[in-house]
FIKOLZA-1660 file (N, C-alpha, C; in steps of 0.1 Angstrom, whole numbers, plus 5000, padded with zeros to 4 digits):
% residues 155
   i   px   py   pz ch aa at
   1 4820 4909 5092  A  M  N
   1 4823 4915 5107  A  M CA
   1 4834 4918 5100  A  M  C
   2 4834 4935 5112  A  T  N
   2 4850 4938 5112  A  T CA
   2 4857 4933 5118  A  T  C
   3 4871 4934 5121  A  R  N
   3 4876 4930 5130  A  R CA
   3 4882 4941 5134  A  R  C
   4 4885 4946 5155  A  Q  N
   4 4889 4951 5160  A  Q CA
   4 4903 4951 5156  A  Q  C
   5 4908 4966 5152  A  A  N
   5 4919 4965 5161  A  A CA
   5 4929 4955 5169  A  A  C
   6 4933 4950 5163  A  D  N
   6 4944 4937 5177  A  D CA
   6 4957 4945 5183  A  D  C
   7 4962 4960 5187  A  Q  N
   7 4970 4964 5187  A  Q CA
   7 4967 4972 5203  A  Q  C
   8 4969 4968 5208  A  T  N
   8 4970 4977 5223  A  T CA
   8 4980 4988 5223  A  T  C
   9 4993 4983 5217  A  K  N
   9 4998 4997 5215  A  K CA
   9 4997 5008 5211  A  K  C
  10 5004 5017 5212  A  V  N
  10 5007 5025 5202  A  V CA
  10 5018 5031 5194  A  V  C
  11 5018 5035 5185  A  L  N
  11 5027 5041 5175  A  L CA
  11 5030 5053 5175  A  L  C
  12 5043 5061 5179  A  T  N
  12 5040 5074 5176  A  T CA
  12 5045 5080 5161  A  T  C
  13 5045 5090 5160  A  P  N
  13 5052 5094 5151  A  P CA
  13 5064 5094 5144  A  P  C
  14 5076 5096 5153  A  E  N
  14 5089 5096 5159  A  E CA
  14 5091 5076 5157  A  E  C
  15 5085 5068 5163  A  E  N
  15 5090 5060 5165  A  E CA
  15 5085 5053 5145  A  E  C
  16 5076 5054 5138  A  L  N
  16 5080 5049 5129  A  L CA
  16 5083 5055 5121  A  L  C
  17 5089 5072 5121  A  L  N
  17 5100 5081 5112  A  L CA
  17 5110 5067 5113  A  L  C
  18 5114 5066 5125  A  G  N
  18 5122 5057 5128  A  G CA
  18 5125 5042 5116  A  G  C
  19 5115 5036 5120  A  R  N
  19 5114 5022 5117  A  R CA
  19 5116 5025 5096  A  R  C
  20 5116 5041 5099  A  A  N
  20 5115 5043 5076  A  A CA
  20 5132 5042 5079  A  A  C
  21 5135 5053 5091  A  S  N
  21 5149 5053 5084  A  S CA
  21 5162 5041 5089  A  S  C
  22 5156 5027 5095  A  R  N
  22 5163 5023 5103  A  R CA
  22 5163 5011 5090  A  R  C
  23 5149 5014 5079  A  L  N
  23 5150 5001 5067  A  L CA
  23 5162 5008 5056  A  L  C
  24 5164 5026 5051  A  V  N
  24 5171 5029 5049  A  V CA
  24 5185 5021 5042  A  V  C
  25 5194 5009 5051  A  P  N
  25 5203 5009 5045  A  P CA
  25 5205 4992 5036  A  P  C
  26 5198 4987 5043  A  A  N
  26 5188 4976 5037  A  A CA
  26 5183 4981 5021  A  A  C
  27 5176 4989 5020  A  L  N
  27 5169 4998 5010  A  L CA
  27 5181 5000 4998  A  L  C
  28 5186 5005 5001  A  K  N
  28 5205 5005 5000  A  K CA
  28 5208 4996 4988  A  K  C
  29 5205 4982 5000  A  E  N
  29 5220 4970 4996  A  E CA
  29 5208 4967 4986  A  E  C
  30 5196 4969 4983  A  R  N
  30 5185 4956 4977  A  R CA
  30 5181 4968 4963  A  R  C
  31 5182 4982 4964  A  A  N
  31 5178 4992 4951  A  A CA
  31 5182 4985 4933  A  A  C
  32 5200 4981 4935  A  G  N
  32 5200 4976 4914  A  G CA
  32 5192 4960 4918  A  G  C
  33 5193 4953 4928  A  Y  N
  33 5186 4939 4923  A  Y CA
  33 5170 4943 4924  A  Y  C
  34 5163 4953 4934  A  T  N
  34 5148 4957 4929  A  T CA
  34 5144 4966 4915  A  T  C
  35 5162 4967 4911  A  E  N
  35 5151 4970 4897  A  E CA
  35 5160 4962 4882  A  E  C
  36 5164 4949 4890  A  E  N
  36 5169 4939 4880  A  E CA
  36 5161 4931 4880  A  E  C
  37 5151 4933 4889  A  L  N
  37 5143 4922 4894  A  L CA
  37 5129 4928 4891  A  L  C
  38 5127 4944 4886  A  R  N
  38 5118 4947 4885  A  R CA
  38 5100 4947 4889  A  R  C
  39 5107 4945 4905  A  R  N
  39 5093 4947 4913  A  R CA
  39 5099 4949 4926  A  R  C
  40 5092 4947 4936  A  I  N
  40 5100 4948 4952  A  I CA
  40 5104 4937 4956  A  I  C
  41 5112 4932 4961  A  P  N
  41 5118 4922 4964  A  P CA
  41 5115 4918 4978  A  P  C
  42 5110 4904 4981  A  D  N
  42 5099 4896 4991  A  D CA
  42 5106 4900 5006  A  D  C
  43 5121 4900 4999  A  E  N
  43 5126 4905 5015  A  E CA
  43 5122 4917 5019  A  E  C
  44 5113 4927 5010  A  T  N
  44 5117 4942 5012  A  T CA
  44 5103 4943 5016  A  T  C
  45 5095 4933 5011  A  L  N
  45 5078 4938 5017  A  L CA
  45 5078 4931 5027  A  L  C
  46 5082 4921 5029  A  E  N
  46 5085 4914 5044  A  E CA
  46 5092 4929 5056  A  E  C
  47 5101 4931 5047  A  D  N
  47 5107 4947 5058  A  D CA
  47 5098 4957 5061  A  D  C
  48 5090 4959 5048  A  L  N
  48 5078 4972 5051  A  L CA
  48 5063 4961 5064  A  L  C
  49 5061 4953 5057  A  K  N
  49 5058 4947 5071  A  K CA
  49 5056 4954 5084  A  K  C
  50 5069 4945 5086  A  A  N
  50 5070 4940 5101  A  A CA
  50 5076 4956 5106  A  A  C
  51 5075 4968 5095  A  S  N
  51 5077 4975 5108  A  S CA
  51 5066 4988 5108  A  S  C
  52 5055 4979 5104  A  E  N
  52 5042 4987 5103  A  E CA
  52 5036 5000 5098  A  E  C
  53 5049 5007 5089  A  L  N
  53 5045 5019 5081  A  L CA
  53 5033 5016 5077  A  L  C
  54 5034 5005 5065  A  Y  N
  54 5017 5003 5055  A  Y CA
  54 5002 5011 5068  A  Y  C
  55 5007 5005 5076  A  R  N
  55 4995 5004 5084  A  R CA
  55 4993 5021 5085  A  R  C
  56 4995 5028 5084  A  I  N
  56 4997 5047 5082  A  I CA
  56 4979 5040 5077  A  I  C
  57 4982 5037 5066  A  G  N
  57 4967 5038 5057  A  G CA
  57 4957 5033 5061  A  G  C
  58 4950 5021 5065  A  V  N
  58 4947 5007 5070  A  V CA
  58 4941 5015 5083  A  V  C
  59 4922 5016 5075  A  P  N
  59 4919 5015 5087  A  P CA
  59 4919 5012 5100  A  P  C
  60 4915 5026 5114  A  K  N
  60 4915 5020 5125  A  K CA
  60 4908 5001 5127  A  K  C
  61 4894 5001 5121  A  R  N
  61 4890 4992 5128  A  R CA
  61 4897 4980 5121  A  R  C
  62 4911 4981 5113  A  F  N
  62 4910 4964 5106  A  F CA
  62 4926 4962 5112  A  F  C
  63 4933 4974 5123  A  G  N
  63 4945 4968 5122  A  G CA
  63 4958 4983 5122  A  G  C
  64 4945 4994 5113  A  G  N
  64 4954 5005 5114  A  G CA
  64 4957 5013 5122  A  G  C
  65 4967 5022 5124  A  L  N
  65 4975 5027 5133  A  L CA
  65 4969 5039 5133  A  L  C
  66 4960 5052 5136  A  D  N
  66 4951 5062 5137  A  D CA
  66 4962 5072 5138  A  D  C
  67 4969 5072 5129  A  V  N
  67 4981 5083 5130  A  V CA
  67 4976 5092 5119  A  V  C
  68 4981 5107 5115  A  D  N
  68 4978 5116 5107  A  D CA
  68 4986 5112 5092  A  D  C
  69 4973 5114 5084  A  Y  N
  69 4980 5106 5073  A  Y CA
  69 4992 5112 5064  A  Y  C
  70 4995 5123 5070  A  A  N
  70 5007 5129 5064  A  A CA
  70 5021 5124 5066  A  A  C
  71 5020 5115 5079  A  L  N
  71 5035 5106 5081  A  L CA
  71 5037 5097 5070  A  L  C
  72 5026 5089 5063  A  M  N
  72 5033 5085 5049  A  M CA
  72 5038 5088 5043  A  M  C
  73 5036 5102 5041  A  L  N
  73 5047 5105 5030  A  L CA
  73 5064 5112 5038  A  L  C
  74 5061 5121 5048  A  E  N
  74 5074 5117 5055  A  E CA
  74 5081 5104 5055  A  E  C
  75 5072 5092 5062  A  A  N
  75 5082 5081 5058  A  A CA
  75 5087 5077 5046  A  A  C
  76 5076 5079 5033  A  G  N
  76 5081 5077 5021  A  G CA
  76 5092 5087 5013  A  G  C
  77 5095 5099 5021  A  A  N
  77 5104 5108 5017  A  A CA
  77 5120 5096 5018  A  A  C
  78 5117 5092 5039  A  L  N
  78 5129 5090 5038  A  L CA
  78 5131 5075 5035  A  L  C
  79 5122 5066 5032  A  L  N
  79 5122 5052 5022  A  L CA
  79 5133 5054 5009  A  L  C
  80 5124 5065 5001  A  G  N
  80 5133 5068 4989  A  G CA
  80 5149 5072 4990  A  G  C
  81 5151 5073 5004  A  A  N
  81 5166 5078 5013  A  A CA
  81 5176 5068 5005  A  A  C
  82 5170 5054 5004  A  G  N
  82 5172 5040 5001  A  G CA
  82 5175 5032 4987  A  G  C
  83 5156 5037 4981  A  C  N
  83 5152 5030 4970  A  C CA
  83 5142 5041 4971  A  C  C
  84 5146 5041 4953  A  S  N
  84 5130 5049 4949  A  S CA
  84 5118 5042 4943  A  S  C
  85 5122 5032 4937  A  A  N
  85 5111 5024 4937  A  A CA
  85 5101 5020 4949  A  A  C
  86 5114 5020 4960  A  T  N
  86 5104 5008 4969  A  T CA
  86 5096 5023 4977  A  T  C
  87 5100 5035 4978  A  S  N
  87 5092 5046 4982  A  S CA
  87 5084 5048 4969  A  S  C
  88 5084 5047 4959  A  W  N
  88 5065 5043 4952  A  W CA
  88 5061 5042 4955  A  W  C
  89 5067 5026 4953  A  C  N
  89 5055 5015 4953  A  C CA
  89 5046 5015 4973  A  C  C
  90 5054 5019 4981  A  Y  N
  90 5051 5020 4996  A  Y CA
  90 5038 5034 4995  A  Y  C
  91 5043 5043 4990  A  C  N
  91 5035 5054 4990  A  C CA
  91 5019 5052 4981  A  C  C
  92 5020 5039 4969  A  L  N
  92 5008 5042 4960  A  L CA
  92 4998 5028 4971  A  L  C
  93 5009 5020 4980  A  W  N
  93 5000 5011 4982  A  W CA
  93 4997 5019 4996  A  W  C
  94 5002 5027 5006  A  T  N
  94 4996 5028 5019  A  T CA
  94 4981 5040 5015  A  T  C
  95 4983 5049 5004  A  A  N
  95 4979 5058 5001  A  A CA
  95 4965 5056 4997  A  A  C
  96 4963 5042 4986  A  H  N
  96 4950 5031 4985  A  H CA
  96 4945 5025 4994  A  H  C
  97 4952 5025 5005  A  A  N
  97 4950 5018 5015  A  A CA
  97 4940 5027 5024  A  A  C
  98 4947 5038 5022  A  W  N
  98 4938 5045 5031  A  W CA
  98 4922 5052 5021  A  W  C
  99 4923 5049 5013  A  L  N
  99 4911 5058 5001  A  L CA
  99 4901 5042 5005  A  L  C
 100 4907 5032 5005  A  V  N
 100 4897 5022 5010  A  V CA
 100 4889 5024 5022  A  V  C
 101 4894 5026 5030  A  G  N
 101 4888 5037 5042  A  G CA
 101 4877 5048 5039  A  G  C
 102 4876 5051 5026  A  F  N
 102 4862 5059 5025  A  F CA
 102 4853 5052 5017  A  F  C
 103 4860 5036 5013  A  W  N
 103 4847 5029 5009  A  W CA
 103 4833 5024 5018  A  W  C
 104 4825 5021 5015  A  P  N
 104 4814 5012 5022  A  P CA
 104 4823 5003 5033  A  P  C
 105 4816 5003 5042  A  L  N
 105 4820 4995 5050  A  L CA
 105 4822 4976 5040  A  L  C
 106 4813 4975 5038  A  K  N
 106 4812 4954 5032  A  K CA
 106 4828 4960 5021  A  K  C
 107 4829 4969 5017  A  A  N
 107 4843 4968 5002  A  A CA
 107 4852 4969 5012  A  A  C
 108 4851 4977 5023  A  Q  N
 108 4868 4978 5029  A  Q CA
 108 4870 4961 5041  A  Q  C
 109 4855 4957 5046  A  E  N
 109 4857 4943 5054  A  E CA
 109 4867 4935 5036  A  E  C
 110 4859 4935 5026  A  E  N
 110 4862 4924 5018  A  E CA
 110 4877 4932 5011  A  E  C
 111 4883 4939 5016  A  V  N
 111 4897 4942 5014  A  V CA
 111 4909 4938 5026  A  V  C
 112 4899 4940 5038  A  F  N
 112 4910 4939 5049  A  F CA
 112 4905 4934 5059  A  F  C
 113 4894 4924 5062  A  A  N
 113 4892 4911 5073  A  A CA
 113 4900 4904 5074  A  A  C
 114 4905 4902 5063  A  E  N
 114 4909 4886 5068  A  E CA
 114 4925 4889 5067  A  E  C
 115 4929 4905 5064  A  N  N
 115 4945 4906 5062  A  N CA
 115 4944 4922 5059  A  N  C
 116 4950 4932 5070  A  P  N
 116 4949 4943 5071  A  P CA
 116 4962 4945 5063  A  P  C
 117 4974 4935 5065  A  D  N
 117 4985 4942 5049  A  D CA
 117 4981 4934 5036  A  D  C
 118 4973 4932 5037  A  V  N
 118 4970 4933 5019  A  V CA
 118 4974 4943 5009  A  V  C
 119 4981 4941 5000  A  L  N
 119 4986 4952 4996  A  L CA
 119 4978 4957 4986  A  L  C
 120 4971 4970 4980  A  I  N
 120 4964 4970 4971  A  I CA
 120 4971 4986 4965  A  I  C
 121 4966 4982 4952  A  S  N
 121 4969 5000 4942  A  S CA
 121 4964 5000 4930  A  S  C
 122 4959 5005 4921  A  S  N
 122 4949 5011 4911  A  S CA
 122 4955 5025 4903  A  S  C
 123 4947 5019 4894  A  S  N
 123 4946 5039 4881  A  S CA
 123 4938 5044 4885  A  S  C
 124 4934 5054 4885  A  L  N
 124 4930 5064 4885  A  L CA
 124 4924 5064 4867  A  L  C
 125 4908 5067 4865  A  N  N
 125 4908 5073 4853  A  N CA
 125 4896 5086 4848  A  N  C
 126 4901 5096 4844  A  A  N
 126 4895 5107 4844  A  A CA
 126 4882 5108 4838  A  A  C
 127 4880 5094 4827  A  G  N
 127 4870 5095 4816  A  G CA
 127 4862 5081 4818  A  G  C
 128 4853 5078 4811  A  K  N
 128 4840 5069 4809  A  K CA
 128 4846 5054 4803  A  K  C
 129 4852 5045 4807  A  S  N
 129 4853 5032 4807  A  S CA
 129 4849 5020 4808  A  S  C
 130 4843 5008 4800  A  T  N
 130 4842 4999 4808  A  T CA
 130 4847 4986 4807  A  T  C
 131 4844 4972 4814  A  L  N
 131 4857 4961 4816  A  L CA
 131 4841 4951 4812  A  L  C
 132 4845 4946 4802  A  E  N
 132 4838 4934 4794  A  E CA
 132 4843 4919 4794  A  E  C
 133 4841 4911 4795  A  P  N
 133 4841 4895 4795  A  P CA
 133 4850 4891 4784  A  P  C
 134 4861 4891 4779  A  A  N
 134 4866 4891 4766  A  A CA
 134 4876 4873 4766  A  A  C
 135 4878 4872 4754  A  S  N
 135 4882 4860 4755  A  S CA
 135 4901 4865 4763  A  S  C
 136 4900 4853 4772  A  G  N
 136 4916 4853 4779  A  G CA
 136 4919 4866 4791  A  G  C
 137 4905 4877 4794  A  G  N
 137 4907 4879 4804  A  G CA
 137 4896 4890 4801  A  G  C
 138 4899 4907 4804  A  L  N
 138 4887 4912 4800  A  L CA
 138 4891 4923 4788  A  L  C
 139 4877 4931 4782  A  K  N
 139 4885 4943 4774  A  K CA
 139 4876 4956 4776  A  K  C
 140 4888 4960 4782  A  R  N
 140 4883 4978 4781  A  R CA
 140 4873 4987 4771  A  R  C
 141 4869 4994 4769  A  Q  N
 141 4865 5000 4757  A  Q CA
 141 4864 5016 4769  A  Q  C
 142 4865 5020 4767  A  G  N
 142 4860 5044 4763  A  G CA
 142 4873 5047 4765  A  G  C
 143 4874 5065 4770  A  D  N
 143 4882 5072 4770  A  D CA
 143 4890 5070 4789  A  D  C
 144 4900 5077 4784  A  G  N
 144 4904 5078 4793  A  G CA
 144 4924 5074 4793  A  G  C
 145 4934 5082 4803  A  S  N
 145 4945 5081 4798  A  S CA
 145 4950 5060 4804  A  S  C
 146 4942 5058 4816  A  F  N
 146 4942 5049 4820  A  F CA
 146 4935 5037 4819  A  F  C
 147 4934 5028 4823  A  P  N
 147 4923 5017 4826  A  P CA
 147 4917 5019 4842  A  P  C
 148 4910 5015 4837  A  A  N
 148 4902 5018 4857  A  A CA
 148 4907 5004 4857  A  A  C
 149 4911 5002 4865  A  A  N
 149 4911 4986 4877  A  A CA
 149 4920 4985 4886  A  A  C
 150 4918 4974 4890  A  A  N
 150 4929 4973 4902  A  A CA
 150 4931 4959 4904  A  A  C
 151 4946 4960 4913  A  M  N
 151 4957 4949 4914  A  M CA
 151 4951 4945 4930  A  M  C
 152 4955 4931 4932  A  R  N
 152 4961 4929 4947  A  R CA
 152 4967 4921 4948  A  R  C
 153 4978 4922 4955  A  Q  N
 153 4988 4919 4960  A  Q CA
 153 4991 4908 4974  A  Q  C
 154 4984 4894 4976  A  S  N
 154 4983 4895 4989  A  S CA
 154 4995 4898 4995  A  S  C
 155 4993 4898 5007  A  G  N
 155 5007 4895 5020  A  G CA
 155 5007 4892 5028  A  G  C
% end
C-alpha cells in the first residue's frame, strides 16, 4: 500500500537551499571528525533528515517534496562548502532515492513505505555479473568494474 504524502506544506527551492546553507557551519565543524570516523556522523545524518533535503529525491507518494530534481545538485554544492564527504553522500543518497521512483511500484513500496527517509545507495555495473550464495555471504562472478550490489542504511 502506498503512503500518501503526509506533508501539507510546500517547501520552495529558496527555503530548501536556505536549509542547506544553514547546515554549512555544523558541517565545517564536523568535517575533520567525519574524515576520522570514515563515515557521516549520526549528528549529520539527523541534521540532513531534519532539513528534509533528502526528500527532494523521494517519490511524492511516499512523502517526497515534488520539486525539481536539479535542486538536489544545488543543495549538494552548498553542503560541499561545509564538508565534501557529506555532500557526496547526500547527492548519492538523493540520486538513488530518485532512481527508485522509476522502479515498479511494489519495489518502491519495499524501499519507502515504512520510512521515507531510508538512505539507499548502490553501484552501477556496466558489465554482466551474478551473485551466488557462498560461505559467509555472496560470491560475485562476471565482468564489470563494480559489483552490482545495493546497501541500505535505515534511518
